[in-house]
C-alpha positions as CSV (number, residue, x, y, z in Angstrom):
1,X,0.0,0.0,0.0
2,X,1.2,3.5,-0.8
3,X,1.7,6.2,1.7
4,X,2.0,9.9,1.7
5,X,1.8,12.8,4.1
6,X,-1.9,13.3,3.7
7,X,-2.6,9.7,4.5
8,X,-1.0,10.3,7.9
9,X,-4.1,12.2,8.9
10,X,-6.0,8.9,8.3
11,X,-3.4,6.8,10.1
12,X,-1.5,5.2,7.3
13,X,2.0,6.2,8.4
14,X,3.9,7.7,11.3
15,X,2.8,11.1,12.3
16,X,6.0,12.8,13.6
17,X,6.0,16.5,12.8
18,X,8.1,18.4,10.4
19,X,11.4,20.0,11.4
20,X,12.1,17.4,14.2
21,X,15.7,17.0,15.3
22,X,17.4,13.7,15.8
23,X,16.9,13.0,19.4
24,X,19.9,10.6,20.0
25,X,23.6,11.2,20.0
26,X,24.5,9.4,16.8
27,X,27.5,11.1,15.3
28,X,27.9,11.7,11.6
29,X,28.9,8.5,9.9
30,X,28.2,6.4,13.0
31,X,26.3,3.1,13.0
32,X,22.6,4.1,12.6
33,X,21.4,1.0,14.4
34,X,20.6,3.2,17.4
35,X,18.4,2.2,20.3
36,X,16.2,5.2,19.8
37,X,12.6,4.2,19.1
38,X,11.9,0.7,17.8
39,X,15.0,-1.5,17.6
40,X,16.3,-4.3,15.3
41,X,15.1,-6.7,17.9
42,X,11.6,-5.3,17.4
43,X,12.0,-5.7,13.7
44,X,13.1,-9.3,14.1
45,X,9.9,-10.0,16.1
46,X,7.8,-8.4,13.5
47,X,9.3,-10.1,10.5
48,X,8.8,-13.7,11.7
49,X,7.3,-15.9,9.1
50,X,3.5,-16.2,9.2
51,X,1.9,-19.6,9.9
52,X,-1.6,-20.9,9.1
53,X,-3.8,-22.1,12.0
54,X,-6.1,-25.1,12.1
55,X,-9.5,-25.4,13.7
56,X,-8.2,-25.6,17.2
57,X,-6.2,-22.4,16.8
58,X,-9.3,-20.6,15.4
59,X,-11.6,-21.3,18.4
60,X,-12.7,-18.8,20.9
61,X,-12.7,-17.4,23.4
62,X,-9.4,-15.5,23.2
63,X,-6.8,-16.1,25.9
64,X,-7.4,-13.8,28.9
65,X,-5.2,-10.7,29.2
66,X,-3.4,-10.9,32.5
67,X,-4.9,-8.5,35.1
68,X,-7.8,-7.5,32.8
69,X,-11.0,-6.0,34.4
70,X,-14.3,-5.2,32.9
71,X,-16.1,-1.9,32.6
72,X,-15.5,1.7,31.8
73,X,-15.0,3.7,28.6
74,X,-11.7,4.2,26.7
75,X,-11.1,7.8,25.6
76,X,-9.7,8.1,22.1
77,X,-8.1,11.3,20.7
78,X,-7.9,11.1,16.9
79,X,-6.8,13.7,14.4
80,X,-9.3,13.1,11.6
81,X,-12.6,11.3,11.0
82,X,-12.5,7.8,9.6
83,X,-12.0,7.7,5.8
84,X,-14.6,4.9,5.5
85,X,-16.9,2.8,7.6
86,X,-18.0,0.4,4.9
87,X,-15.4,-2.5,5.2
88,X,-15.3,-2.8,1.4
89,X,-13.8,0.7,1.2
90,X,-11.3,0.3,4.0
91,X,-7.7,-0.1,3.0
92,X,-5.0,2.2,4.3
93,X,-6.4,4.5,6.9
94,X,-7.3,4.7,10.6
95,X,-10.5,3.0,9.5
96,X,-8.4,-0.2,9.7
97,X,-8.0,0.3,13.5
98,X,-11.8,0.8,13.9
99,X,-12.4,-2.3,11.7
100,X,-10.6,-4.5,14.3
101,X,-13.4,-3.6,16.7
102,X,-16.5,-3.7,14.6
103,X,-15.9,-5.9,11.4
104,X,-15.0,-9.5,10.9
105,X,-14.0,-11.5,7.9
106,X,-13.3,-15.1,7.1
107,X,-9.7,-15.0,8.5
108,X,-7.7,-12.9,10.9
109,X,-4.2,-12.5,12.3
110,X,-3.6,-13.8,15.8
111,X,-0.4,-12.8,17.5
112,X,1.2,-13.6,20.8
113,X,3.3,-11.7,23.3
114,X,6.5,-12.4,21.4
115,X,5.1,-11.2,18.0
116,X,4.5,-14.6,16.5
117,X,1.8,-14.2,13.9
118,X,-0.7,-16.9,12.8
119,X,-3.5,-16.7,10.3
120,X,-6.6,-18.3,11.9
121,X,-10.3,-18.5,11.1
122,X,-12.4,-15.6,12.2
123,X,-15.8,-16.2,10.8
124,X,-14.4,-19.4,9.3
125,X,-13.5,-22.5,11.3
126,X,-9.9,-22.4,10.2
127,X,-7.5,-20.5,7.9
128,X,-8.7,-22.3,4.9
129,X,-8.3,-25.7,3.1
130,X,-6.5,-25.7,-0.2
131,X,-6.7,-28.2,-3.0
132,X,-5.8,-28.5,-6.6
133,X,-2.3,-27.3,-5.9
134,X,-3.6,-24.1,-4.3
135,X,-6.1,-23.1,-7.0
136,X,-9.1,-23.9,-4.8
137,X,-9.7,-22.7,-1.2
138,X,-12.6,-23.8,0.9
139,X,-14.0,-22.1,4.0
140,X,-16.6,-23.3,6.5
141,X,-18.4,-20.8,8.7
142,X,-18.5,-21.2,12.4
143,X,-21.8,-21.7,14.3
144,X,-23.2,-18.8,16.2
145,X,-22.0,-16.0,14.0
146,X,-24.4,-13.1,14.0
147,X,-24.6,-9.4,13.2
148,X,-25.5,-6.6,15.6
149,X,-29.2,-7.2,15.0
150,X,-28.9,-10.9,15.9
151,X,-29.3,-12.1,12.3
152,X,-27.1,-15.1,11.5
153,X,-24.3,-14.8,8.9
154,X,-24.4,-17.3,6.1
155,X,-22.4,-18.2,3.0
156,X,-24.9,-16.0,1.0
157,X,-23.7,-13.0,3.0
158,X,-20.1,-13.9,2.2
159,X,-20.9,-14.2,-1.5
160,X,-22.7,-10.9,-1.4
161,X,-19.7,-9.3,0.4
162,X,-17.3,-10.4,-2.4
163,X,-19.6,-9.6,-5.3
164,X,-20.4,-6.1,-4.2
165,X,-16.7,-5.3,-4.5
166,X,-17.1,-5.5,-8.3
167,X,-19.7,-2.6,-8.4
168,X,-19.1,1.1,-8.6
169,X,-20.2,1.4,-5.0
170,X,-16.7,0.2,-4.0
171,X,-13.8,2.3,-5.3
172,X,-11.3,2.6,-2.4
173,X,-10.6,-0.9,-1.0
174,X,-8.2,-3.8,-1.8
175,X,-8.5,-5.6,-5.2
176,X,-6.4,-8.7,-4.7
177,X,-9.2,-11.2,-4.4
178,X,-11.3,-9.7,-7.2
179,X,-8.3,-9.7,-9.6
180,X,-7.3,-13.2,-8.6
181,X,-10.8,-14.4,-9.3
182,X,-11.6,-12.3,-12.5
183,X,-8.6,-10.7,-14.0
184,X,-5.9,-8.0,-13.4
185,X,-6.1,-4.3,-13.4
186,X,-9.6,-2.9,-13.5
187,X,-10.8,-5.6,-15.9
188,X,-12.2,-7.7,-13.1
189,X,-15.1,-5.3,-12.9
190,X,-16.3,-6.5,-16.3
191,X,-17.1,-9.9,-14.8
192,X,-19.9,-8.3,-12.6
193,X,-20.1,-4.6,-13.5
194,X,-23.2,-4.0,-11.3
195,X,-22.1,-6.3,-8.5
196,X,-25.0,-8.4,-7.1
197,X,-27.4,-5.5,-7.1
198,X,-29.3,-6.6,-10.3
199,X,-29.4,-10.3,-9.4
200,X,-26.3,-11.3,-11.3
201,X,-23.6,-13.4,-9.6
202,X,-20.2,-14.8,-10.2
203,X,-20.4,-18.4,-11.7
204,X,-19.9,-21.3,-9.4
205,X,-16.7,-22.2,-11.0
206,X,-15.3,-18.9,-9.6
207,X,-17.2,-18.5,-6.3
208,X,-19.3,-21.4,-4.9
209,X,-21.6,-21.5,-2.0
210,X,-23.1,-25.0,-2.0
211,X,-24.8,-24.6,1.4
212,X,-25.3,-22.0,4.2
213,X,-21.9,-22.8,5.8
214,X,-19.6,-23.4,2.8
215,X,-17.7,-20.9,0.7
216,X,-15.3,-22.1,-2.1
217,X,-13.0,-19.9,-4.1
218,X,-11.7,-21.2,-7.5
219,X,-8.7,-19.5,-9.1
220,X,-7.0,-20.1,-12.5
221,X,-3.6,-20.7,-10.8
222,X,-2.2,-21.3,-7.3
223,X,-2.9,-18.5,-4.9
224,X,-0.9,-19.3,-1.8
225,X,-1.6,-15.9,-0.1
226,X,-5.5,-16.3,0.0
227,X,-5.6,-16.8,3.8
228,X,-3.6,-13.6,4.4
229,X,-5.4,-11.5,1.9
230,X,-8.7,-12.4,3.5
231,X,-7.5,-10.9,6.8
232,X,-7.7,-7.4,5.2
233,X,-10.7,-5.3,6.5
234,X,-11.8,-4.8,3.0
235,X,-12.9,-8.4,2.8
236,X,-15.0,-8.3,6.0
237,X,-18.7,-9.4,5.8
238,X,-21.5,-7.1,4.8
239,X,-24.9,-8.7,5.5
240,X,-26.8,-9.0,2.3
241,X,-30.1,-7.8,3.7
242,X,-28.5,-4.7,5.3
243,X,-26.5,-3.5,2.4
244,X,-27.6,0.1,1.6
245,X,-25.0,0.5,-1.2
246,X,-23.3,3.9,-1.0
247,X,-25.2,4.7,2.3
248,X,-23.6,1.7,3.9
249,X,-20.5,3.8,4.4
250,X,-22.4,6.0,6.9
251,X,-23.9,3.2,9.0
252,X,-22.5,-0.3,8.7
253,X,-23.6,-3.4,10.6
254,X,-21.2,-4.7,13.2
255,X,-20.1,-8.3,13.6
256,X,-17.3,-7.5,16.1
257,X,-17.4,-7.0,19.9
258,X,-18.4,-3.3,19.5
259,X,-20.9,-1.4,17.3
260,X,-21.4,2.3,16.5
261,X,-23.8,3.8,19.1
262,X,-23.5,7.4,18.2
263,X,-21.7,9.2,15.3
264,X,-21.4,12.9,14.3
265,X,-19.1,13.1,11.3
266,X,-15.9,15.0,11.8
267,X,-16.7,15.5,15.5
268,X,-17.2,12.3,17.5
269,X,-18.1,8.6,17.6
270,X,-19.2,6.4,20.4
271,X,-18.7,2.6,20.3
272,X,-20.8,0.5,22.6
273,X,-20.9,-3.3,23.2
274,X,-22.4,-5.5,20.5
275,X,-24.5,-7.9,22.6
276,X,-24.8,-10.4,19.7
277,X,-21.0,-10.9,19.5
278,X,-20.2,-14.3,20.9
279,X,-16.7,-14.6,22.4
280,X,-16.8,-18.3,21.9
281,X,-16.5,-17.7,18.1
282,X,-13.7,-15.2,18.4
283,X,-10.1,-16.4,18.8
284,X,-8.5,-13.0,19.4
285,X,-10.8,-10.1,20.4
286,X,-12.0,-9.1,23.8
287,X,-14.9,-7.0,25.1
288,X,-13.4,-5.8,28.4
289,X,-14.5,-2.1,28.3
290,X,-18.0,-0.9,27.8
291,X,-17.0,1.1,24.8
292,X,-14.9,3.8,23.2
293,X,-15.5,7.6,23.2
294,X,-13.7,9.0,20.2
295,X,-13.3,12.6,19.3
296,X,-11.7,14.0,16.2
297,X,-9.7,17.2,15.4
298,X,-6.9,16.4,17.8
299,X,-3.5,16.9,16.1
300,X,-0.6,14.7,17.3
301,X,0.7,17.6,19.5
302,X,-2.7,17.9,21.2
303,X,-3.0,14.2,21.7
304,X,0.5,14.0,23.2
305,X,0.0,17.0,25.6
306,X,-3.3,15.5,26.9
307,X,-1.9,12.1,27.4
308,X,1.3,13.3,28.9
309,X,-0.6,15.5,31.4
310,X,-2.6,12.3,32.4
311,X,-5.5,14.2,33.9
312,X,-9.2,13.4,34.0
313,X,-10.5,11.4,31.0
314,X,-6.9,11.4,29.6
315,X,-6.0,8.8,32.2
316,X,-8.3,6.4,30.2
317,X,-7.0,7.7,26.9
318,X,-5.2,6.2,23.9
319,X,-3.9,7.3,20.5
320,X,-5.8,5.2,17.9
321,X,-3.7,6.0,14.8
322,X,-1.9,9.1,16.0
323,X,1.6,9.4,17.3
324,X,3.7,11.1,19.9
325,X,4.6,14.6,18.5
326,X,8.3,14.8,17.7
327,X,8.6,18.1,19.6
328,X,7.5,16.2,22.8
329,X,9.3,12.9,22.2
330,X,12.2,13.5,24.5
331,X,9.9,14.7,27.3
332,X,7.6,11.7,26.8
333,X,10.5,9.2,27.0
334,X,11.9,10.9,30.1
335,X,8.6,11.2,32.0
336,X,6.2,8.6,30.6
337,X,8.2,5.9,28.9
338,X,6.2,3.2,30.7
339,X,3.1,4.5,28.9
340,X,4.5,4.2,25.4
341,X,4.4,1.5,22.8
342,X,6.6,1.4,19.7
343,X,7.5,-0.7,16.7
344,X,8.4,-0.6,13.0
345,X,5.7,0.2,10.5
346,X,5.6,-1.7,7.1
347,X,6.6,1.3,4.9
348,X,9.8,2.1,2.9
349,X,10.4,5.6,1.6
350,X,12.3,5.5,-1.7
351,X,13.5,7.8,-4.4
352,X,11.9,6.6,-7.6
353,X,14.0,7.1,-10.7
354,X,11.8,7.3,-13.9
355,X,13.4,4.6,-16.1
356,X,11.7,6.0,-19.2
357,X,13.8,9.1,-18.8
358,X,16.9,7.9,-16.8
359,X,18.0,4.9,-18.9
360,X,21.7,4.7,-17.8
361,X,22.1,2.7,-14.7
362,X,25.4,4.5,-13.8
363,X,23.3,7.7,-13.5
364,X,20.8,5.9,-11.3
365,X,23.6,4.6,-9.2
366,X,25.1,8.1,-8.9
367,X,21.7,9.4,-7.6
368,X,21.6,6.6,-5.1
369,X,25.1,7.2,-3.7
370,X,24.5,10.9,-3.6
371,X,21.5,10.8,-1.4
372,X,22.2,11.4,2.4
373,X,19.6,9.0,3.9
374,X,20.2,10.0,7.5
375,X,19.7,13.7,6.7
376,X,16.6,13.0,4.7
377,X,15.1,11.1,7.6
378,X,15.8,13.9,10.1
379,X,12.8,16.2,9.2
380,X,10.5,13.2,9.5
381,X,11.3,12.4,13.1
382,X,14.9,11.2,13.2
383,X,15.6,7.9,14.9
384,X,12.2,7.9,16.6
385,X,10.5,8.4,13.3
386,X,12.4,5.8,11.2
387,X,15.7,4.2,10.3
388,X,18.0,4.4,7.4
389,X,16.9,1.9,4.8
390,X,19.8,-0.1,3.1
391,X,17.3,-1.9,0.9
392,X,13.7,-2.0,-0.4
393,X,12.2,-4.6,2.0
394,X,10.9,-3.3,5.3
395,X,12.0,-4.8,8.7
396,X,8.4,-6.0,9.1
397,X,8.6,-8.4,6.1
398,X,9.6,-12.1,6.3
399,X,12.8,-12.1,4.2
400,X,14.1,-8.8,5.5
401,X,17.9,-8.8,5.6
402,X,19.0,-6.0,7.9
403,X,22.7,-6.2,6.7
404,X,21.9,-6.4,3.0
405,X,23.3,-3.0,2.0
406,X,24.5,-2.9,-1.7
407,X,24.9,0.9,-1.7
408,X,26.6,1.3,1.6
409,X,23.9,3.2,3.3
410,X,24.5,1.9,6.8
411,X,28.2,2.7,6.8
412,X,27.7,6.0,4.9
413,X,24.3,7.3,6.0
414,X,25.1,10.8,4.8
415,X,25.8,9.6,1.3
416,X,29.0,9.2,-0.8
417,X,29.1,12.4,-3.0
418,X,32.6,11.7,-4.4
419,X,31.6,8.3,-5.6
420,X,28.4,9.8,-7.1
421,X,30.5,12.4,-9.0
422,X,32.8,9.8,-10.5
423,X,29.9,7.7,-11.7
424,X,28.2,10.7,-13.3
425,X,31.5,11.7,-15.0
426,X,32.0,8.1,-16.2
427,X,28.5,8.2,-17.7
428,X,29.4,11.4,-19.5
429,X,26.5,13.2,-17.8
430,X,28.2,15.8,-15.6
431,X,25.8,18.7,-15.3
432,X,22.8,16.6,-16.3
433,X,19.5,18.3,-15.8
434,X,17.4,16.4,-13.3
435,X,13.7,17.2,-13.0
436,X,12.8,16.6,-9.4
437,X,9.2,16.6,-8.2
438,X,8.5,17.2,-4.5
439,X,5.4,17.7,-2.5
440,X,4.4,21.1,-1.0
441,X,3.9,19.5,2.5
442,X,6.3,21.0,5.1
443,X,8.2,17.8,5.8
444,X,8.7,17.2,2.1
445,X,9.9,20.7,1.6
446,X,12.5,20.3,4.3
447,X,13.6,17.1,2.8
448,X,13.7,18.6,-0.7
449,X,16.2,21.2,0.4
450,X,18.5,18.4,1.6
451,X,18.0,16.3,-1.5
452,X,18.5,19.2,-3.9
453,X,21.8,20.2,-2.3
454,X,23.1,16.7,-2.3
455,X,22.4,16.0,-5.9
456,X,23.8,19.4,-6.9
457,X,27.0,18.7,-5.0
458,X,27.2,15.4,-7.0
459,X,27.2,17.3,-10.3
460,X,23.5,17.3,-11.3
461,X,21.6,20.4,-12.5
462,X,18.6,20.0,-10.3
463,X,15.3,21.5,-11.5
464,X,12.8,21.3,-8.6
465,X,9.0,21.3,-9.2
466,X,6.6,21.5,-6.2
467,X,3.3,19.6,-6.4
468,X,0.2,19.6,-4.3
469,X,0.5,16.9,-1.7
470,X,-3.2,16.1,-1.9
471,X,-2.8,15.0,-5.5
472,X,0.7,13.6,-5.2
473,X,0.0,10.0,-6.2
474,X,-2.5,11.0,-8.8
475,X,0.1,13.1,-10.6
476,X,3.1,10.9,-10.1
477,X,1.0,7.8,-11.0
478,X,0.7,8.9,-14.6
479,X,3.0,7.1,-16.9
480,X,3.9,10.3,-18.7
481,X,4.4,12.4,-15.5
482,X,7.2,14.5,-17.0
483,X,9.6,14.0,-14.0
484,X,13.0,12.2,-13.5
485,X,12.9,11.6,-9.8
486,X,10.3,11.7,-6.9
487,X,9.8,10.1,-3.5
488,X,7.1,7.5,-2.8
489,X,6.4,5.2,0.0
490,X,5.1,1.6,-0.1
491,X,4.2,-0.9,2.5
492,X,3.1,-4.5,2.6
493,X,-0.6,-5.4,2.8
494,X,0.2,-8.5,4.7
495,X,3.6,-10.0,5.8
496,X,4.8,-11.2,2.4
497,X,7.1,-9.7,-0.3
498,X,4.3,-10.8,-2.7
499,X,2.5,-7.6,-1.7
500,X,5.6,-5.4,-2.3
501,X,7.6,-6.6,-5.3
502,X,4.8,-7.4,-7.8
503,X,2.9,-4.1,-7.4
504,X,6.0,-2.0,-7.4
505,X,8.3,-3.6,-9.9
506,X,6.2,-5.7,-12.3
507,X,6.2,-4.3,-15.9
508,X,2.5,-5.1,-16.2
509,X,2.0,-2.4,-13.6
510,X,3.1,0.4,-15.9
511,X,-0.2,2.2,-16.4
512,X,-1.8,5.3,-15.2
513,X,-2.9,4.8,-11.6
514,X,-0.7,1.8,-11.0
515,X,2.2,1.6,-8.5
516,X,5.3,0.9,-10.6
517,X,6.4,4.4,-10.1
518,X,9.9,3.9,-11.6
519,X,8.5,2.2,-14.7
520,X,10.8,-0.7,-14.4
521,X,10.1,-3.2,-17.3
522,X,12.6,-6.0,-17.0
523,X,11.9,-9.4,-18.6
524,X,13.7,-11.3,-15.9
525,X,11.9,-9.5,-13.1
526,X,8.5,-10.1,-14.7
527,X,9.2,-13.8,-15.4
528,X,10.4,-14.3,-11.8
529,X,7.3,-12.5,-10.3
530,X,5.0,-14.9,-12.3
531,X,7.0,-17.9,-11.1
532,X,7.4,-17.1,-7.5
533,X,3.8,-16.0,-7.1
534,X,2.7,-19.6,-7.6
535,X,5.0,-21.1,-5.0
536,X,2.6,-22.5,-2.3
537,X,5.2,-22.9,0.5
538,X,5.6,-19.4,2.2
539,X,9.2,-20.1,3.4
540,X,10.3,-21.3,-0.1
541,X,8.6,-18.3,-1.7
542,X,10.4,-15.9,0.7
543,X,13.8,-17.2,-0.3
544,X,13.0,-16.7,-4.0
545,X,11.7,-13.1,-3.3
546,X,15.0,-12.4,-1.6
547,X,16.9,-13.4,-4.7
548,X,14.7,-11.3,-6.9
549,X,15.0,-8.3,-4.5
550,X,18.8,-8.4,-4.9
551,X,18.6,-8.6,-8.6
552,X,16.2,-5.6,-8.7
553,X,18.5,-3.5,-6.5
554,X,21.9,-4.5,-7.9
555,X,21.2,-5.1,-11.6
556,X,18.5,-2.6,-12.3
557,X,18.3,-0.1,-9.4
558,X,14.9,1.5,-10.2
559,X,14.5,3.2,-6.8
560,X,17.0,4.3,-4.1
561,X,16.0,3.1,-0.6
562,X,15.8,6.1,1.8
563,X,14.3,5.1,5.2
564,X,11.9,2.8,7.1
565,X,9.2,4.2,9.3
566,X,8.5,3.7,13.0
567,X,5.6,4.3,15.3
568,X,5.6,5.7,18.8
569,X,2.3,6.0,20.6
570,X,1.3,6.6,24.2
571,X,-1.7,6.0,26.5
572,X,-3.1,7.1,29.9
573,X,-2.0,5.6,33.2
574,X,-5.3,3.8,33.8
575,X,-5.2,1.9,30.5
576,X,-4.1,-1.8,30.8
577,X,-3.3,-4.4,28.1
578,X,-1.6,-1.9,25.8
579,X,0.8,-3.4,23.4
580,X,2.0,-2.8,19.8
581,X,0.2,-4.9,17.2
582,X,2.7,-6.3,14.7
583,X,-0.1,-6.7,12.1
584,X,-1.8,-3.3,12.5
585,X,1.4,-1.4,13.2
586,X,-0.4,0.5,15.9
587,X,-1.8,-0.1,19.4
588,X,-3.8,-3.3,19.7
589,X,-7.3,-2.1,20.5
590,X,-8.8,-5.6,20.9
591,X,-7.2,-6.3,24.3
592,X,-7.5,-3.0,26.2
593,X,-9.0,-2.6,29.7
594,X,-9.2,0.0,32.4
595,X,-7.3,-0.8,35.6
596,X,-9.9,0.8,37.9
């Protein structure tokens, strides 16, 4: 999933403010593996391979949280309203946090205290049964699954939930399942252009519901990641009889432990207990508190000040998708470190090099060596906001190799300008004009000044163009965007390189609106993506993705890795059960309780 500054308001990425200083004593050129913020140990915990759970692992109730008590209301301070409430529209925003409390799908992630992750059945009895070499996946619904009105959830509701994703009602959610079932790009919509709303359905050889409890997906080739894809909030159930199409985004039906009790858009929301949620069917969620009082329009600085003061309702408060303001980080870590949670997020910021325009790899290498990663990270929160990235796979991914550093970014975090100069001269491109697009957002402007100087010092004639941050990906997502270099961020949709390498580096993704921002079109890469995507064993697949990752970086170099992102959040002193979710990359809302 892509990230940009505007999405921070909706909780997609870290929210450390512009102009922040590095808050630890790393000297220039020192090892950037600092203990500030999340550590490599945290990364190792987050990047453990995912396993698939059986029926026993998918049964409820969830294991009790030590010391948990029932009752009371959690107070939530949030910057902006939820982008969507309709699960089909939820993809990369704070809505994903809300979804963990009110929506349920066929599968979900279950994680333990050590960060071990397992895909288990949520509405389904297990993580799925595959056959035909991974082309067919079968799910059986649990007994006792109901929505907030007490109506049972059946396979017909699951079919409806999938088929509605083909209609124009849904435009902002994930598309993995639809494309796997009915074709890539936007062509899948042709299979069911009006969704199920005019009585049409996907054929049984694509989606089969032979009885009220059984759902069977049929794919044209092995799809080993189906259990993980189905954990996305976008594939949660929408009861057929309650679907109000576009209006469903205003008032969805809950199947989770909480439901929406009151809601005033852009002002507040109150979640209350869903009495029809049965903990015996849920392997992970809890219903300790009576509900959540959420108010919007609290910037990170406001959230931090309230929680740091720890007075009144703030004692019961949490940050849902917000983060400790960078200006307050040092004070928070000195005075309230025991009320913080932190970890790596799944995103990698990179400098994309438009390969339609920069065809010489020596020039791309020169740009990569010239960039001072550590300095570029500084305005975005320093070592509490992220870490220098030596490669393009985030620390949260299985297969991440922390010491794989083909361009020497860990030993030379402030760049290698002399090496860059020599490469540029060798290419015969000294003084080459470089059209550099940057966002008008404050952090990006601070970074742009650093980047422009570094590239100029390396011998480039940098021509900077400022673009509106709100339309950043829209403009840069055009194949003929007119620029040479530009920063983008990408993060996994679930813990597998299959959600990073194909969307970012597959030649088939060179089209307006797609995410191959460097326009890499390499026959070996494309062939390997097709081959590895069909490997059913996750561990074997990871090894092959690692090899392809190295080829992309070393032999092609379409994008220079800049930095990984981190999250630092805090909570009130009366909140218990708080921990970092390695799958949500935020506080785990499903296990919170009030101490008194």
